[in-house]
C-alpha positions in Angstrom: -27.3 -33.6 81.5 -27.2 -29.8 81.5 -23.9 -28.1 80.7 -23.4 -24.9 82.8 -22.3 -21.7 81.1 -18.6 -20.9 81.7 -18.3 -17.2 82.8 -14.6 -17.1 81.7 -15.6 -17.3 78.0 -17.1 -14.4 76.0 -20.5 -15.3 74.4 -21.7 -12.3 72.4 -23.8 -14.6 70.1 -26.2 -15.4 72.9 -27.8 -12.0 72.5 -28.9 -13.0 69.0 -30.4 -16.4 69.7 -34.0 -15.4 69.3 -36.2 -18.4 70.1 -33.3 -20.9 70.4 -32.6 -22.2 73.9 -29.2 -21.0 75.1 -28.4 -24.2 77.0 -29.7 -27.8 76.4 -30.3 -30.9 78.4 -28.3 -33.7 76.7 -29.3 -37.4 76.6 -26.9 -39.5 78.6 -27.4 -42.9 77.0 -25.8 -44.4 73.9 -26.7 -43.9 70.2 -28.7 -47.1 70.0 -30.5 -46.3 73.2 -31.5 -42.9 71.9 -33.0 -44.5 68.8 -34.9 -47.0 71.0 -36.3 -44.1 72.9 -37.4 -42.5 69.6 -39.1 -45.8 68.6 -41.1 -45.9 71.8 -42.5 -42.4 71.0 -42.9 -42.7 67.3 -43.1 -46.5 66.6 -45.2 -46.1 63.4 -43.4 -43.1 61.9 -41.2 -44.0 58.9 -37.6 -44.0 60.1 -36.1 -44.4 56.6 -37.0 -45.4 53.1 -34.8 -46.9 50.4 -35.6 -47.3 46.8 -39.3 -47.7 47.4 -39.2 -49.7 50.6 -40.3 -48.0 53.9 -39.2 -49.0 57.4 -40.9 -47.8 60.6 -39.0 -47.0 63.8 -40.4 -50.1 65.4 -39.2 -52.3 62.5 -35.8 -50.4 62.4 -35.1 -51.2 66.1 -36.1 -54.8 65.6 -33.6 -55.0 62.7 -30.9 -53.4 64.8 -31.4 -55.9 67.6 -31.4 -58.8 65.2 -28.1 -57.6 63.7 -26.6 -57.0 67.2 -27.4 -60.7 68.1 -25.8 -61.9 64.9 -22.6 -59.8 65.5 -22.3 -61.4 69.0 -22.8 -64.9 67.4 -20.0 -64.0 64.9 -17.7 -63.3 67.8 -17.7 -59.5 67.9 -17.6 -58.2 71.5 -17.6 -54.9 73.4 -14.7 -52.7 72.5 -14.1 -54.3 69.1 -13.8 -52.2 66.0 -16.0 -53.0 63.0 -15.4 -51.3 59.7 -18.5 -50.2 57.8 -17.4 -49.6 54.2 -20.8 -48.9 52.6 -22.9 -46.3 50.8 -26.1 -45.0 52.4 -28.3 -48.1 52.6 -30.5 -49.8 55.3 -27.7 -52.3 56.1 -25.3 -49.4 56.8 -27.7 -47.8 59.3 -28.7 -51.1 60.9 -25.0 -52.1 61.3 -24.0 -48.7 62.7 -26.5 -48.9 65.5 -26.1 -52.7 66.1 -22.4 -52.2 66.6 -23.2 -49.5 69.1 -25.8 -51.7 70.9 -23.2 -54.4 71.7 -20.6 -51.9 72.9 -18.3 -52.1 69.8 -17.0 -49.1 67.8 -18.1 -48.4 64.2 -15.1 -47.5 61.9 -16.6 -45.6 59.0 -14.7 -45.9 55.6 -15.5 -44.5 52.2 -16.3 -47.5 49.9 -14.6 -45.8 46.9 -11.3 -45.5 48.8 -8.3 -47.1 47.2 -7.2 -50.5 48.4 -4.2 -49.1 50.4 -6.4 -46.6 52.1 -9.0 -49.2 53.2 -6.2 -51.4 54.4 -4.7 -48.5 56.4 -8.0 -47.7 58.1 -8.6 -51.3 59.0 -5.1 -51.8 60.4 -5.0 -48.4 62.1 -8.4 -48.9 63.8 -7.7 -52.5 64.7 -10.9 -53.7 63.1 -11.8 -57.4 63.5 -14.7 -57.3 61.1 -15.9 -55.3 58.1 -19.1 -55.1 56.0 -19.1 -54.0 52.3 -21.1 -54.4 49.2 -20.7 -57.4 46.8 -19.3 -55.0 44.1 -16.4 -54.2 46.5 -15.6 -57.9 47.5 -12.6 -58.2 45.1 -11.2 -54.9 46.5 -11.4 -56.5 50.0 -9.6 -59.6 48.7 -6.7 -57.2 47.9 -7.1 -55.5 51.3 -6.8 -58.8 53.1 -3.5 -59.5 51.4 -2.2 -56.5 53.3 -3.9 -56.7 56.7 -5.6 -59.3 58.9 -9.3 -59.1 58.9 -11.0 -62.1 60.6 -14.6 -61.4 59.5 -15.9 -60.0 56.3 -19.6 -59.5 55.7 -20.9 -59.1 52.2 -24.3 -57.6 51.3 -26.0 -56.3 48.2 -28.2 -53.4 47.4 -30.9 -56.0 46.4 -30.9 -57.3 50.0 -32.8 -54.2 51.0 -35.3 -54.1 48.1 -38.9 -55.3 47.6 -39.3 -58.3 45.3 -40.3 -56.0 42.4 -37.5 -53.6 42.9 -35.1 -56.5 43.4 -35.9 -57.8 40.0 -35.6 -54.4 38.4 -32.2 -53.9 40.1 -30.9 -57.3 39.0 -31.9 -56.6 35.4 -30.2 -53.2 35.4 -27.4 -52.1 37.8 -27.0 -55.6 39.4 -26.3 -57.4 36.1 -22.8 -55.9 35.9 -21.8 -56.9 39.4 -19.6 -60.0 39.6 -21.0 -62.3 42.3 -18.4 -63.1 45.1 -17.4 -66.7 44.9 -15.0 -67.1 47.8 -15.5 -68.9 51.1 -13.8 -66.2 53.1 -16.8 -64.2 53.9 -20.4 -64.5 55.2 -23.4 -63.2 53.4 -25.5 -60.5 55.2 -28.7 -62.7 55.2 -26.8 -65.7 56.4 -25.2 -63.7 59.2 -28.6 -62.5 60.4 -29.8 -66.1 60.8 -26.9 -66.9 63.1 -28.0 -64.8 66.0 -31.5 -66.2 66.6 -30.5 -68.1 69.7 -28.4 -65.3 71.3 -30.1 -63.6 74.3 -27.2 -61.9 76.0 -26.0 -59.2 73.6 -26.5 -55.7 75.0 -23.6 -53.9 76.6 -23.9 -51.1 79.1 -21.8 -48.2 77.8 -21.2 -44.7 79.1 -22.1 -41.6 77.1 -18.4 -40.7 77.0 -17.4 -44.1 75.6 -16.3 -44.1 71.9 -19.0 -44.9 69.4 -17.4 -44.3 66.1 -14.2 -43.5 64.2 -14.3 -41.2 61.2 -11.2 -40.8 59.1 -10.0 -37.3 58.2 -6.9 -35.4 57.5 -7.6 -33.7 60.8 -6.3 -30.2 61.5 -2.8 -31.3 60.7 -3.2 -32.6 57.2 -2.3 -36.3 57.7 -4.9 -39.1 57.6 -6.1 -40.0 61.1 -9.0 -41.7 62.7 -11.1 -39.4 65.0 -12.7 -41.0 68.1 -16.2 -39.7 68.6 -18.3 -40.6 71.6 -22.0 -41.3 72.2 -22.4 -37.9 73.7 -20.7 -36.2 70.7 -23.4 -37.5 68.3 -26.4 -37.1 70.7 -25.4 -33.6 71.6 -25.1 -32.7 67.9 -28.5 -34.0 67.3 -30.0 -31.9 70.1 -28.2 -28.8 68.9 -29.3 -29.2 65.3 -32.9 -29.6 66.4 -32.7 -26.7 68.9 -31.4 -24.3 66.2 -34.2 -25.4 63.8 -37.3 -24.8 65.8 -39.5 -25.6 62.8 -38.6 -29.4 63.0 -41.4 -31.9 63.6 -41.2 -35.7 63.9 -41.9 -37.2 60.5 -40.1 -34.4 58.6 -38.2 -35.8 55.7 -34.4 -35.4 55.2 -33.0 -36.3 51.8 -29.9 -38.1 53.0 -27.4 -37.8 50.2 -24.4 -36.9 52.3 -22.7 -40.3 53.0 -22.6 -42.0 56.3 -18.8 -42.2 56.3 -18.7 -38.4 56.4 -19.5 -36.5 59.7 -22.0 -34.3 57.9 -24.0 -37.3 56.6 -23.7 -39.5 59.7 -24.2 -36.7 62.2 -26.8 -34.5 60.6 -28.6 -36.5 57.8 -28.8 -39.8 59.8 -28.4 -39.6 63.5 -30.1 -36.2 64.1 -33.1 -37.6 62.2 -33.0 -41.0 64.0 -32.6 -39.2 67.3 -35.6 -36.9 66.7 -38.1 -39.0 64.8 -37.2 -37.7 61.4 -37.7 -39.6 58.1 -34.4 -40.4 56.3 -34.5 -40.9 52.6 -31.4 -43.0 52.0 -29.6 -42.3 48.8 -26.7 -44.7 47.9 -25.6 -42.7 44.9 -26.8 -39.8 42.8 -26.0 -37.3 40.1 -27.3 -33.8 39.8 -29.9 -35.0 37.3 -31.1 -37.8 39.5 -31.0 -35.6 42.6 -33.5 -33.3 40.9 -35.7 -36.3 40.3 -35.4 -37.4 44.0 -36.5 -34.0 45.2 -39.5 -34.1 42.8 -40.4 -37.7 44.0 -39.9 -37.4 47.7 -40.7 -33.7 48.4 -38.2 -33.5 51.3 -38.5 -30.9 54.0 -34.8 -30.8 54.6 -31.7 -30.8 52.3 -28.1 -30.7 53.4 -25.1 -30.7 51.0 -21.8 -29.3 50.0 -21.7 -26.1 47.9 -20.7 -28.0 44.7 -23.9 -29.9 45.0 -26.0 -26.7 44.9 -23.9 -25.4 42.1 -24.5 -28.6 40.1 -28.2 -28.6 40.7 -28.5 -25.1 39.2 -27.0 -26.5 36.0 -29.4 -29.3 35.2 -32.6 -28.6 33.2 -34.6 -31.0 35.4 -34.1 -28.6 38.4 -36.1 -25.9 36.6 -39.3 -28.0 36.8 -39.1 -28.4 40.6 -41.7 -27.0 43.0 -40.0 -26.4 46.3 -42.7 -25.2 48.8 -42.0 -28.5 50.7 -38.6 -27.2 52.0 -38.3 -26.1 55.6 -34.5 -26.0 55.7 -31.6 -26.0 53.2 -28.1 -26.3 54.7 -24.6 -25.9 53.2 -21.4 -27.2 54.8 -18.2 -29.1 54.1 -16.7 -26.1 52.2 -17.0 -22.4 51.9 -20.3 -21.2 50.3 -19.5 -18.2 48.1 -21.6 -15.1 48.4 -22.3 -15.3 44.7 -23.5 -18.9 44.8 -25.7 -18.2 47.9 -27.4 -15.4 46.1 -28.0 -17.5 42.9 -29.4 -20.4 44.9 -31.5 -18.3 47.1 -33.0 -16.7 44.0 -33.6 -20.2 42.6 -35.4 -21.3 45.8 -37.6 -18.2 45.8 -38.5 -18.6 42.1 -39.6 -22.2 42.7 -41.9 -21.8 45.6 -39.6 -22.1 48.6 -40.0 -19.8 51.6 -36.5 -20.5 52.9 -33.0 -19.5 52.0 -29.8 -21.6 52.1 -28.1 -21.5 55.6 -24.4 -21.9 55.8 -22.7 -23.8 58.6 -19.2 -24.6 59.7 -17.5 -27.4 61.6 -14.8 -30.0 61.7 -14.8 -33.8 62.0 -13.1 -33.2 65.3 -16.5 -32.0 66.5 -18.4 -34.6 64.4 -19.5 -31.9 61.8 -21.3 -28.6 62.1 -20.8 -26.6 65.3 -21.9 -23.2 63.9 -24.9 -22.3 61.8 -26.5 -19.2 60.3 -29.6 -18.4 62.6 -33.1 -18.7 61.2 -33.9 -15.0 61.9 -30.6 -13.2 61.4 -28.0 -13.6 58.7 -24.9 -11.6 57.7 -23.4 -11.8 54.3 -20.2 -13.8 54.2 -20.7 -15.2 57.7 -20.8 -18.9 58.6 -23.2 -18.1 61.4 -23.0 -18.4 65.2 -22.1 -21.2 67.6 -24.6 -23.9 68.6 -25.9 -23.9 72.2 -23.2 -24.9 74.7 -20.5 -24.6 72.0 -17.9 -21.9 72.4 -15.8 -20.2 69.7 -12.9 -18.0 70.1 -10.2 -16.6 67.7 -6.6 -16.8 68.8 -3.3 -15.5 67.4 -1.9 -18.3 65.2 0.5 -20.5 67.2 -0.7 -19.3 70.6 -3.7 -19.6 72.9 -4.1 -15.9 73.2 -7.5 -14.5 72.2 -7.5 -11.6 69.7 -10.0 -8.7 69.6 -13.2 -8.9 67.7 -12.7 -8.3 64.0 -9.1 -9.5 64.1 -8.1 -12.6 62.0 -6.6 -15.6 63.8 -7.1 -19.3 64.2 -10.6 -20.5 64.9 -10.9 -22.5 68.1 -13.9 -24.2 69.5 -15.1 -26.4 72.3 -18.3 -28.0 73.5 -20.1 -31.3 74.0 -19.4 -32.5 70.4 -15.6 -32.2 70.8 -13.8 -35.5 69.9 -12.1 -37.8 72.4 -8.9 -37.6 70.3 -7.1 -39.1 67.4 -6.6 -42.9 67.1 -3.0 -43.8 67.8 -1.8 -40.2 67.6 -1.4 -38.8 71.1 1.0 -36.1 70.1 -1.3 -34.8 67.4 -4.2 -35.0 69.8 -2.2 -32.9 72.2 -1.3 -30.3 69.5 -4.9 -30.0 68.4 -6.7 -30.1 71.8 -5.2 -27.5 74.1 -6.1 -26.3 77.5 -6.4 -22.5 77.6 -6.2 -20.1 80.5 -10.0 -20.2 81.0 -9.6 -23.9 82.0 -11.3 -25.3 79.0 -9.8 -27.6 76.4 -10.2 -26.2 72.9 -9.9 -27.7 69.4 -7.5 -25.7 67.3 -9.0 -26.0 63.8 -6.1 -24.9 61.7 -8.5 -22.5 60.0 -8.2 -18.7 59.8 -11.2 -16.6 60.6 -12.6 -13.8 62.7 -15.5 -13.0 65.0 -17.5 -9.8 65.1 -18.9 -8.1 68.1 -22.2 -9.9 67.7 -20.5 -13.3 67.7 -20.9 -14.0 64.0 -18.0 -16.1 62.7 -16.3 -15.5 59.3 -14.1 -18.2 57.7 -11.1 -16.9 55.7 -8.9 -19.8 54.7 -7.0 -22.8 55.9 -3.8 -22.2 57.6 -2.3 -25.4 56.3 -2.3 -26.3 52.7 -5.3 -28.4 51.7 -7.6 -28.9 48.7 -11.4 -29.3 49.2 -13.1 -30.9 46.2 -16.8 -31.8 46.4 -16.7 -31.4 50.2 -13.8 -33.9 50.6 -10.4 -32.9 52.1 -7.5 -33.7 49.8 -3.9 -33.4 51.1 -1.4 -32.6 48.3 1.6 -33.9 50.1 0.1 -37.4 50.3 -0.6 -37.5 46.5 2.8 -36.0 45.8 4.5 -38.8 47.7 2.6 -41.4 45.7 3.4 -39.6 42.4 7.1 -39.5 43.3 7.1 -43.2 44.0 6.7 -43.8 40.3 9.9 -44.8 38.6 9.7 -41.9 36.1 8.9 -39.1 38.4 11.6 -36.9 39.9 9.4 -34.2 41.5 5.7 -33.6 41.8 3.5 -30.8 43.0 -0.3 -31.0 43.5 -2.6 -28.0 43.8 -6.3 -27.2 43.7 -7.6 -25.2 40.7 -10.9 -23.5 40.4 -13.8 -25.7 39.2 -17.4 -24.6 38.6 -18.8 -27.8 39.9 -16.4 -29.2 42.5 -15.2 -25.7 43.7 -11.7 -27.1 43.3 -10.3 -29.9 41.2 -6.9 -31.6 41.8 -4.1 -30.9 39.3 -0.7 -32.4 39.4 2.6 -31.0 38.0 5.3 -33.5 37.3 9.0 -33.2 36.6 10.4 -36.4 35.0 13.7 -38.1 35.8 16.5 -38.0 33.1 15.8 -40.6 30.4 12.0 -40.2 30.5 10.1 -38.1 27.9 6.6 -36.7 28.3 4.0 -38.7 26.5 0.3 -39.5 26.8 1.2 -43.1 27.5 3.5 -42.1 30.4 0.8 -39.8 31.7 -1.7 -42.7 31.7 0.8 -45.0 33.4 1.5 -42.4 36.2 -2.2 -41.9 36.8 -2.8 -45.7 36.9 0.0 -45.9 39.5 -1.9 -43.3 41.6 -5.2 -45.1 41.3 -3.7 -47.9 43.4 -3.4 -45.7 46.5 -5.6 -42.6 45.9 -9.4 -42.5 46.3 -11.3 -41.5 43.2 -12.4 -38.1 44.6 -8.7 -37.2 45.3 -7.3 -38.3 42.0 -5.7 -35.6 39.8 -8.1 -34.5 37.1 -5.2 -33.0 35.2 -1.5 -33.9 35.0 1.0 -31.5 33.4 4.6 -32.3 32.7 7.1 -29.5 33.4 10.9 -29.5 32.6 11.4 -27.7 36.0 9.2 -26.9 39.0 9.5 -23.5 40.7 11.5 -23.5 43.9 11.6 -21.4 47.1 14.8 -19.9 48.4 15.3 -22.9 50.6 14.8 -25.4 47.7 11.2 -26.5 48.3 8.8 -26.7 45.4 7.0 -23.3 45.3 3.4 -24.5 45.0 2.1 -21.0 45.5 3.7 -20.0 42.2 1.8 -22.7 40.4 -1.4 -21.7 42.2 -0.9 -18.1 41.0 -0.2 -19.2 37.5 -3.4 -21.2 37.4 -5.4 -18.4 38.9 -4.1 -16.0 36.3 -5.4 -18.3 33.5 -8.9 -17.9 35.0 -8.9 -14.2 34.6 
């Protein structure tokens, strides 16, 4: 499928595309069908490896079909939603494509999410089944007290390991995991045996049918599921490869960005599986172990959030790396400062790499990246230029009126990766996806930026209040509501403060009700109260008691005053 250029839209970036094709031909099948096509061409290439175990494309597709049969035997049918609450592991990848093969929809959820958040995602999506690790089984027991979940599949990291690695895992990390003892779930290996007699399990789906749901705060700051289609993911894969002309089948991607995140699922996993790439699946890591993974695997491609690159510069192990293996280093999920880019580029050059870090930009409403710094032409402070067949424009905030080049406004974008809409939120879908005078529907990102005359985009700031920590969106109002539900809290205000590793960390200010006095014990109790409903990455790293919180003229808590106070401390 070829998308024709729209003459009503200005496209100054096309003059700077170099060797990149301006328009692409997009695959019209499903995600699973795309991987099957890859396996036909590259059957013996390694699709992924995991803790020492390699799986070829031929074997990967066989595992996907086996899982698909088992899901049908379990009672999952076309159109059903299946929650995948897993880290990056072979079971995660297999389940994702198997769900797609039978015409169901994968609902991707962070396994470290709080019980209430997981319950919300399951109920909101209408999931009839879920898969998670054994170590999260007891969290799901709590989830099932809140929502109905007919089918729960439990797996373990050791299910994907060789006998030797399995023994090592059981003697180390696995020894601390309490084995599930209920009768309300099915083990992964037992489930896979249940579909051996199933023959009718494939479902014909359209490229525009929903394939996945990713949860995000969206452009409006409240947690919502984002419906993404087969075309959305397949188009992204084609665009990523087109803008990275050096890519060859077999190139290795260190897949540390998680599959419940658009960046991880869309770029690190599906782009590779679509194109014959080699995914190195990493379920968890630290900067120290990350350096070891680079040394061990010698990847050709690395993608991460800025805080990851900052952290890597701080570990002694990184100084010993030889990086001539790298073909591409990509930063997304948050703004990459000019200073950090310079330091990391210097680090790359001094360790044998011939490439520099390339910044991209995107939103989950378009899977992930839709804009990337070109290979041959970069501008300081820019997030790059739009992908092929993707249009950007800058409009006056609150309107659909395009502003002149160099003028700040709201970043809007459209193209083949644009979402189908928000789950159960038609009003917010309508306020985010707007038809402009040019006849196209545009995603209004809620971000401020500008475009120069050559079509380079510059991100400025988020229009709406939001904290980004380690690449994750954190919405202060949600945490404030949870803080204020504690019996001792009268008012709360949450802000992001500067952090050398996370870029921002979450800090809470609390005003207590009469009769309560500040104490370490009360602080611990309030934070424990938060842990029931707030994911670990969004938890306040600091909590400060205040006798009063600053107010605006209309009586609202003046969070900007607190932000300015914290910023002044940094100077």
